N, C-alpha and C positions, 0 to 999 in steps of 0.2 A: 305392849308394852313389856318392860324390861321388869326383869326379876330388882328385890331390893338387897341393899348392900349388907350384908346378917357381918354385928359387928359383938368377936366374941373375946371374954377382957377372963386374963389369967394372972394366976398369982409371981406366977415363975415362970423362965424358959430355963429348960440344959443348954448350959454351953456346951457346940460341939467339941469332937474333938481338936484335939491336937498335930498340925503337920508333927511324922516326924520323918529326919533324912533315910532312917532303913525304908521309908516305904515307897520313897522315892526315885530310890539309888537300885535297879535291878541289880549289878553285879556284883557278887562276892565279898563281903568284909573286907578279907585278907586281897583281894585284887583290887577293890575301890583306893587304894594309897598312892597304887600305882598308876593309877588313870588319871587322878590329878593333881600328881609331882610337881613341878614347875620345870619344864624344858633349859635345856644347859643352851644360853645362848649364843651362839657359833665368834659373835662379836664380843663378847664383854672379855675374854684375852687380847685386843686387839685395842678396846679403847682404852685399857686397863696401864695400859703401858707408856712411860714415861720417853719423851725425845731420846734418843742417845746420843752417849758426848755429852761432855762436862760446863753443864751450863749454870750459868751465873744469874741471880733473879734480877738483876735489870737487864738482859737480855727479853728478848720474845722464845718469849715456855717456859722463861724461869718464875717463878713465885710472885716476885712483886711486881715484877712485871703484868701477869696474871690475874692478879690483884687491883691493880692499875684499871684492867681491860675491863673484869667484874665492876669497878668503881662506878663504870662508863655506862656502862646495862642497866645499873641503877637511877637512869636520870631514862626519866622516858619525858619524847615531846605534850606538849600539852593540851595539842588539837589531832591530836594521830594516837594511839593507844600502841604506840609502837616505843624503845627505848632511841639511842640517839647510836648509838654504837653500828647495832641493825640497821637503824636506818639513810645509817651512810653518810653521817651528818661530822665521822670522827677519820678526819683522813693521815692523821699517824697519832702515833704515841713513841715517847723515846726516854727514856729514865738513869740515868749515868748508873754509878755508882757511890757515888754522894747522897744518893735517895732528891735530887733533884728530876723531878716531869715537866716534858715540856708535850702539848694537846696540840696538835693543832689541825684547826677544826672549822666547819662552815652552817650555816644553814638554811631554811629550805629558799628563804629570800632575804637578800638586805630589809626588806620594812616585815622582817618577820616580828608580831607581836611581842617575844624573848628575848629578841635582839639585843635587850642592856641588860638583861638579867640569866642568862641560857650561860655565859661565859664565865661567869659568876658564880652559878650554881658549880660551874664543872669545876674549877681550879677550885671551890671548898670541897668538894665528894674526894676527888681527887689527893689533895696540901693531907684527908685524914684518913687515909690508906699508910696505915703501921707499917713504916720503914720508909715513908717519902716523907722527905722536910721540908722542903716547899717546891710549887708547881706554878708555869705559868703558863694562859691559855691565849694562842698565835689565833685570830681569828681572820680568815681569809677570805674573798671570793670568786678567786680565779685557781683552781677550774670552779666551776660554777656547778653545785648539788644540779643532780637530775635522779628520779627515778630510778638508772638503772645501777647505782648509789647502792641500793640500800639491799640487804643480805636474802637470800629467800624465803625464811622463817617469815621475815617482813611485806614480803610480797603473797606470801598465806596468808599472812593473819589481814591482810589490805585485801584479801580478793584479787589479786593481782596474776598467780598462778592458776 
């Protein structure tokens, strides 16, 4: 037969000691900062560089053009958790000096559930970019979309890499 369970009643329990950083790190305090210091990213200077030359805002690499691309990257396909730019649905973006934006795009299939609403959303989002006077969206089916048009980021997100 087993022993009976003993029950002990207490009024209070002492709190355990709180952990201290100094207890966990075995290095001297003066060298501790050196070991935790962020190392310089060798690409940071390269990535911060702007394109050479005198770019205008409406040209690729210019501020207005990039703002339009950023607006397109904020629109997500409702069935796939990837934005339409990385999905490869945007074939061309043109921005003129007077603020006219023309976007040429496609959809994954002509029978896509958002075939009626997506071009309107693209037009509305692009037209809302500061500096864009008006936007046109041209929906094309040739060349047809295929998964090879997706960016590497999109393929990675969907587990295709």
